[in-house]
C-alpha positions as CSV (number, residue, x, y, z in Angstrom):
1,M,16.4,10.6,-8.5
2,Q,16.8,6.8,-8.4
3,C,18.5,4.3,-6.3
4,P,21.9,4.1,-8.1
5,A,23.8,0.9,-8.6
6,E,27.3,2.5,-8.5
7,G,28.8,3.2,-5.1
8,R,26.8,0.5,-3.5
9,T,28.3,-1.4,-0.6
10,A,29.4,-5.0,-1.1
11,T,26.9,-6.1,1.5
12,L,23.9,-4.6,-0.3
13,E,25.0,-6.1,-3.6
14,T,25.6,-9.5,-2.1
15,M,22.1,-9.5,-0.5
16,L,20.5,-8.5,-3.9
17,N,22.4,-11.1,-5.8
18,R,21.7,-13.9,-3.4
19,Q,18.3,-12.7,-2.3
20,Q,19.3,-13.2,1.3
21,P,16.8,-11.9,3.8
22,L,17.8,-9.1,6.2
23,D,18.2,-10.6,9.7
24,D,16.8,-7.6,11.6
25,F,13.9,-6.8,9.2
26,Y,10.2,-7.6,9.6
27,A,7.7,-6.6,6.8
28,I,4.2,-5.5,7.8
29,I,1.4,-5.6,5.2
30,P,-1.7,-3.6,6.1
31,A,-4.5,-5.4,4.2
32,G,-7.5,-3.2,4.7
33,G,-9.8,-0.8,2.9
34,V,-12.6,-1.6,0.5
35,G,-11.2,0.0,-2.7
36,S,-14.5,1.8,-3.3
37,R,-13.2,3.3,-6.6
38,L,-13.2,-0.3,-7.9
39,W,-16.8,-1.1,-7.1
40,P,-18.7,-3.3,-7.9
41,M,-15.7,-5.6,-8.4
42,S,-14.2,-4.7,-5.0
43,R,-16.6,-5.1,-2.1
44,A,-16.4,-5.1,1.7
45,E,-16.2,-8.9,1.8
46,A,-13.8,-9.1,-1.1
47,P,-11.6,-6.0,-1.3
48,K,-9.2,-5.3,-4.1
49,F,-6.2,-6.8,-2.5
50,L,-7.9,-10.2,-2.7
51,H,-8.3,-9.9,-6.5
52,D,-6.0,-10.6,-9.5
53,L,-6.0,-7.1,-11.2
54,T,-2.9,-7.6,-13.3
55,G,-3.6,-10.9,-15.1
56,S,-0.6,-12.5,-13.5
57,G,-2.5,-15.3,-11.8
58,N,-1.7,-13.9,-8.3
59,T,-3.9,-11.6,-6.2
60,L,-2.3,-8.3,-5.2
61,L,-1.8,-9.6,-1.7
62,Q,0.0,-12.7,-3.0
63,A,2.2,-10.6,-5.2
64,T,3.0,-8.3,-2.3
65,V,4.1,-11.3,-0.1
66,E,6.3,-12.7,-3.0
67,R,7.9,-9.3,-3.4
68,L,8.8,-9.0,0.2
69,E,9.9,-12.6,0.9
70,P,13.4,-12.1,-0.4
71,L,13.9,-9.2,2.0
72,A,12.3,-10.5,5.1
73,G,11.7,-14.3,4.6
74,R,8.2,-15.8,4.6
75,Q,8.2,-16.3,8.4
76,R,8.9,-12.6,9.0
77,I,5.9,-11.1,7.2
78,M,3.0,-9.9,9.3
79,I,-0.4,-9.1,7.8
80,V,-2.9,-6.8,9.5
81,T,-6.4,-7.3,8.2
82,G,-10.1,-7.4,9.2
83,R,-11.7,-10.3,11.0
84,A,-14.0,-10.9,8.0
85,H,-10.9,-11.4,5.7
86,R,-9.0,-13.9,7.8
87,S,-10.0,-17.0,6.0
88,A,-9.4,-15.5,2.6
89,V,-6.0,-14.3,3.7
90,E,-5.0,-17.6,5.1
91,E,-6.2,-19.4,2.0
92,Q,-4.2,-17.2,-0.3
93,I,-1.0,-17.1,1.7
94,D,0.6,-20.4,2.4
95,E,2.4,-21.1,5.6
96,L,1.1,-17.9,7.3
97,A,1.9,-18.5,11.0
98,D,-0.9,-17.6,13.4
99,H,1.3,-15.1,15.2
100,N,1.9,-13.2,12.0
101,I,-1.7,-12.3,11.4
102,V,-3.2,-9.4,13.3
103,L,-7.0,-9.1,13.1
104,E,-8.5,-5.6,13.5
105,A,-11.9,-5.4,15.2
106,D,-12.8,-2.7,12.7
107,P,-10.8,-0.4,10.4
108,R,-8.9,2.4,12.3
109,D,-6.7,3.8,9.5
110,S,-3.1,3.2,8.9
111,T,-1.6,4.4,12.2
112,V,-3.3,1.8,14.3
113,A,-2.6,-1.0,11.8
114,I,1.1,-0.2,11.5
115,A,1.9,0.9,15.0
116,L,0.1,-2.0,16.7
117,A,2.0,-4.4,14.5
118,A,5.3,-2.6,15.3
119,A,4.5,-2.6,19.0
120,I,3.8,-6.3,19.0
121,L,7.0,-7.1,17.1
122,R,9.1,-4.8,19.3
123,R,8.0,-6.9,22.4
124,R,9.0,-10.0,20.7
125,E,12.3,-8.5,19.3
126,P,13.4,-5.2,20.8
127,D,15.8,-4.1,18.0
128,V,13.5,-5.1,15.1
129,I,13.3,-2.8,12.0
130,V,9.8,-2.8,10.5
131,G,8.6,-1.8,7.1
132,S,4.9,-1.2,6.1
133,F,3.8,-2.0,2.5
134,A,0.3,-1.8,1.3
135,A,-1.3,-5.0,0.1
136,D,-2.8,-3.6,-3.1
137,H,0.1,-2.0,-4.9
138,V,1.6,-3.2,-8.2
139,I,5.4,-3.2,-8.6
140,D,7.0,-5.2,-11.4
141,D,10.7,-4.2,-10.9
142,W,11.3,-6.3,-7.8
143,R,15.1,-5.9,-7.8
144,G,14.8,-2.1,-8.0
145,F,12.3,-2.2,-5.1
146,R,14.5,-4.4,-3.0
147,R,17.5,-2.2,-3.6
148,C,15.6,0.9,-2.3
149,V,14.1,-1.0,0.7
150,S,17.6,-2.2,1.6
151,E,18.9,1.4,1.5
152,A,15.9,2.4,3.7
153,V,16.7,-0.3,6.2
154,A,20.4,0.9,6.4
155,A,19.1,4.4,7.2
156,A,16.6,3.1,9.7
157,R,19.4,1.5,11.6
158,D,20.7,5.0,12.2
159,G,17.5,6.0,14.0
160,F,15.6,7.6,11.1
161,I,12.1,7.0,9.8
162,V,12.4,6.4,6.1
163,T,9.8,6.5,3.4
164,L,10.1,5.4,-0.2
165,G,9.3,8.1,-2.8
166,I,8.4,7.2,-6.3
167,T,10.1,9.3,-9.1
168,P,7.2,10.9,-11.0
169,T,6.7,9.8,-14.5
170,E,3.9,12.4,-15.1
171,P,2.3,15.3,-13.3
172,A,-0.3,13.0,-11.6
173,I,-2.9,14.8,-9.4
174,G,-4.1,11.6,-7.7
175,F,-1.1,11.3,-5.4
176,G,0.4,13.2,-2.5
177,Y,4.0,14.4,-3.0
178,I,7.1,14.5,-1.0
179,K,9.5,17.4,-1.2
180,A,13.0,16.1,-0.8
181,D,16.0,18.1,0.3
182,G,19.7,17.3,0.3
183,L,21.5,14.0,0.6
184,A,21.5,12.6,4.1
185,D,25.0,11.1,3.9
186,I,24.1,7.8,5.5
187,E,26.4,4.7,5.0
188,G,24.6,2.0,3.1
189,A,22.0,4.4,1.9
190,P,23.7,6.7,-0.7
191,S,20.6,8.0,-2.3
192,A,18.7,8.8,1.0
193,R,17.6,12.4,1.2
194,R,16.1,14.5,3.9
195,V,12.4,15.3,3.7
196,D,11.5,18.9,3.6
197,S,7.7,18.5,3.7
198,F,4.7,16.5,2.6
199,V,2.3,18.0,0.1
200,E,-1.3,17.1,-0.5
201,K,-2.7,16.2,-3.9
202,P,-2.0,19.3,-6.1
203,T,-3.8,20.8,-9.1
204,I,-2.5,19.9,-12.5
205,D,-0.5,23.1,-12.9
206,V,1.1,22.7,-9.5
207,A,1.9,19.1,-10.3
208,K,3.7,20.1,-13.5
209,E,5.8,22.5,-11.5
210,Y,6.7,19.7,-9.0
211,V,7.7,17.3,-11.7
212,E,9.8,19.9,-13.6
213,S,11.6,21.0,-10.4
214,G,13.0,17.4,-9.8
215,D,12.6,17.9,-6.0
216,Y,9.2,16.1,-5.5
217,L,8.4,12.4,-5.3
218,W,5.1,10.6,-5.2
219,N,4.2,9.5,-1.7
220,A,3.6,5.8,-2.0
221,G,2.9,5.3,1.8
222,M,5.8,2.9,2.4
223,F,7.6,3.5,5.7
224,I,10.7,1.8,7.2
225,S,11.9,2.3,10.8
226,R,13.2,0.8,13.9
227,A,10.0,-0.2,15.8
228,D,11.1,1.7,18.9
229,V,11.8,4.9,16.9
230,L,8.4,4.7,15.1
231,L,6.6,4.2,18.4
232,E,8.5,7.0,20.1
233,E,7.5,9.4,17.4
234,L,3.9,8.4,17.7
235,A,4.1,9.0,21.5
236,H,5.4,12.5,20.9
237,S,2.6,13.4,18.5
238,E,-0.3,11.3,19.6
239,P,0.4,10.2,23.3
240,E,-3.0,8.9,24.1
241,L,-3.1,6.7,21.0
242,A,0.4,5.5,21.6
243,E,-0.5,4.5,25.2
244,Q,-3.6,2.6,24.0
245,I,-1.6,0.7,21.4
246,E,1.1,-0.3,23.9
247,E,-1.6,-1.6,26.2
248,L,-3.0,-3.8,23.4
249,A,0.5,-5.0,22.4
250,A,1.3,-5.9,26.0
251,V,-1.4,-8.6,26.0
252,W,-1.5,-9.5,22.3
253,D,0.3,-12.7,22.6
254,E,-1.9,-13.8,25.5
255,P,-5.3,-14.8,23.9
256,E,-7.2,-15.0,27.2
257,K,-6.3,-11.3,27.8
258,R,-6.3,-10.0,24.3
259,G,-10.1,-10.3,23.7
260,P,-11.1,-8.3,26.7
261,A,-8.5,-5.6,26.0
262,V,-9.6,-5.3,22.3
263,D,-13.3,-5.0,23.4
264,R,-12.4,-2.3,25.9
265,I,-9.7,-0.3,24.0
266,W,-10.5,-0.7,20.3
267,P,-13.6,1.5,20.1
268,Q,-11.5,4.4,21.6
269,L,-8.7,4.2,19.1
270,K,-8.3,7.4,17.0
271,K,-8.6,7.1,13.3
272,I,-5.6,8.9,11.7
273,A,-3.3,8.1,8.8
274,I,0.3,7.5,9.7
275,D,1.4,10.3,7.3
276,Y,-0.2,12.7,9.9
277,S,0.6,11.0,13.1
278,V,4.2,10.0,12.4
279,A,5.6,11.0,9.1
280,E,4.9,14.8,9.1
281,P,5.8,15.4,12.7
282,A,9.1,13.4,12.1
283,A,9.9,15.5,9.0
284,A,9.4,18.7,11.1
285,R,11.8,17.2,13.7
286,G,14.4,16.3,11.1
287,K,14.0,12.6,11.6
288,L,12.4,11.6,8.3
289,L,14.3,10.6,5.2
290,V,13.2,9.5,1.7
291,V,14.8,7.0,-0.6
292,P,13.9,7.9,-4.2
293,G,13.0,5.0,-6.5
294,D,12.3,4.9,-10.1
295,F,10.9,1.4,-10.1
296,D,7.4,1.2,-11.7
297,W,4.7,1.6,-9.1
298,D,0.9,1.7,-9.3
299,D,-1.7,1.9,-6.4
300,V,-4.4,0.6,-8.7
301,G,-6.6,3.3,-7.4
302,D,-9.4,3.1,-10.0
303,F,-10.4,1.4,-13.2
304,S,-8.3,3.8,-15.3
305,S,-5.3,2.3,-13.5
306,V,-6.5,-1.2,-14.3
307,A,-7.0,-0.4,-18.0
308,K,-3.5,1.2,-18.1
309,L,-1.9,-1.9,-16.5
310,H,-3.5,-4.4,-18.9
311,N,-3.2,-2.2,-22.0
312,H,0.3,-1.1,-21.3
313,G,-0.6,2.5,-21.5
314,R,-2.1,2.3,-25.0
315,R,-5.5,3.9,-25.3
316,D,-6.6,1.9,-28.4
317,R,-6.9,-1.4,-26.6
318,L,-9.6,-3.1,-24.6
319,A,-8.7,-5.1,-21.5
320,I,-11.0,-7.9,-20.5
321,L,-11.0,-9.3,-16.9
322,G,-13.0,-12.3,-15.7
323,D,-14.4,-15.3,-17.5
324,G,-18.0,-15.1,-16.5
325,G,-19.5,-14.0,-19.8
326,T,-18.8,-13.2,-23.4
327,V,-17.4,-9.8,-24.5
328,L,-17.9,-8.8,-28.2
329,A,-16.0,-5.7,-29.2
330,D,-15.7,-3.6,-32.3
331,S,-13.6,-0.4,-32.3
332,A,-13.7,-0.3,-28.6
333,S,-11.1,0.6,-25.9
334,G,-10.9,0.7,-22.1
335,V,-11.6,-2.1,-19.7
336,V,-14.4,-4.7,-19.1
337,V,-14.8,-6.7,-16.0
338,S,-17.2,-9.6,-16.6
339,Q,-18.4,-11.5,-13.6
340,S,-21.9,-12.5,-14.8
341,K,-23.1,-14.8,-17.7
342,R,-24.3,-11.9,-19.8
343,I,-23.1,-11.2,-23.3
344,I,-21.5,-7.7,-23.4
345,S,-21.3,-5.9,-26.7
346,L,-19.3,-2.8,-27.2
347,V,-19.3,-0.9,-30.5
348,G,-17.4,2.2,-31.3
349,V,-16.9,3.4,-27.7
350,K,-13.5,4.7,-26.4
351,D,-12.0,4.6,-23.0
352,I,-15.1,2.8,-21.7
353,V,-15.4,1.1,-18.3
354,V,-17.9,-1.7,-17.9
355,V,-18.1,-3.8,-14.7
356,D,-20.8,-6.4,-14.8
357,T,-21.5,-8.5,-11.7
358,P,-24.6,-10.6,-10.9
359,D,-26.1,-7.9,-8.7
360,A,-24.7,-4.6,-10.0
361,L,-23.5,-2.9,-13.2
362,L,-21.2,0.0,-13.5
363,V,-20.6,2.0,-16.8
364,T,-18.3,4.9,-16.9
365,T,-15.1,6.0,-18.7
366,T,-11.5,5.9,-17.6
367,E,-11.5,9.7,-17.4
368,Q,-14.3,9.7,-14.9
369,A,-13.1,6.6,-13.0
370,Q,-12.2,8.5,-9.8
371,R,-15.8,9.4,-9.4
372,V,-16.9,5.8,-8.7
373,K,-16.3,6.5,-5.1
374,Q,-19.1,9.1,-5.1
375,V,-21.5,6.4,-6.6
376,V,-20.6,4.2,-3.7
377,D,-21.3,7.0,-1.2
378,A,-24.6,7.6,-2.9
379,I,-25.5,3.9,-2.7
380,R,-24.7,3.8,1.0
381,R,-26.9,6.8,1.7
382,S,-29.8,5.3,-0.3
383,G,-29.8,2.3,2.0
384,H,-28.7,-0.3,-0.6
385,S,-25.6,-1.2,1.3
386,G,-26.1,-4.9,0.5
387,V,-24.3,-4.4,-2.8
388,L,-21.3,-2.8,-1.2
């Protein structure tokens, strides 16, 4: 279930060895969302992709750009983000050309972010192949990642929409799954398989069955396609939304027309994930493939993931992020994020999560980390949105 090295074409191996960008490929990075399960570290004005959550010295966004640069080249990476994050994105990403940043008036989910970027790029370059990659994922095996993307690009040239599926390492219930079918027999993409269906987040018992069968992959939300194919599929399933996106794209490179068009059209755009608007309909029509990859991958969805990344999976360690205060620990494990000047003392607590900021404090456990989103929802309802 991995991208095999044997049987690879000379062209693919040459690209990987020399790290030569693909001439017809453009990478799209949707950099949105708040990351509410990482509150109070991740906030609306500073979402998780702007933070260094791995201790590498780079933020998640910076690492994503570096990972994609050998495939696309720095000048062929487009970032889609909110207006409020423009200055931070430009500060973090050197040499980001103005035409490669798309600002959303407000979040409209992944279909709008990805399809609008694809529509803009298609008008500039009709035969372009686009790939969408979230700004907040962690992948350490860059070579394995590039190998799989290169296969996906080869399959996309044949007119397919391609997603990258992650070979499961455990019966996780926090991810959606992709049920893969037989090999697609695509030149340059020997491990590409046809997609049978998408499956929502399962129960633990069902997840165990999926992993044992070997036919299911984690859905990492990475899609590669010719821009025209992606937009045609969107027009088939969501014709009104597709028409609105094309109308925006038609004037995007004309600033004097763009503003009025955004003001008029943006509030009408439907909020829908690209899984539902493009991927699932394409699978039903036999136009969706999946390239399985066994490279390590983490969407850093909660503080349990942060602890696992820093502690390398060991549950007897304590990860400490931030340099604001002093952390004293005795027989403690889990993760501490310190952004205030307070002294934090932990004695005899296991799998603890402490996030200390100047205006908010979170205490939970790695087991309950997914429930932080419910806390955020409760804070919003209480009217204390200033801390969000």
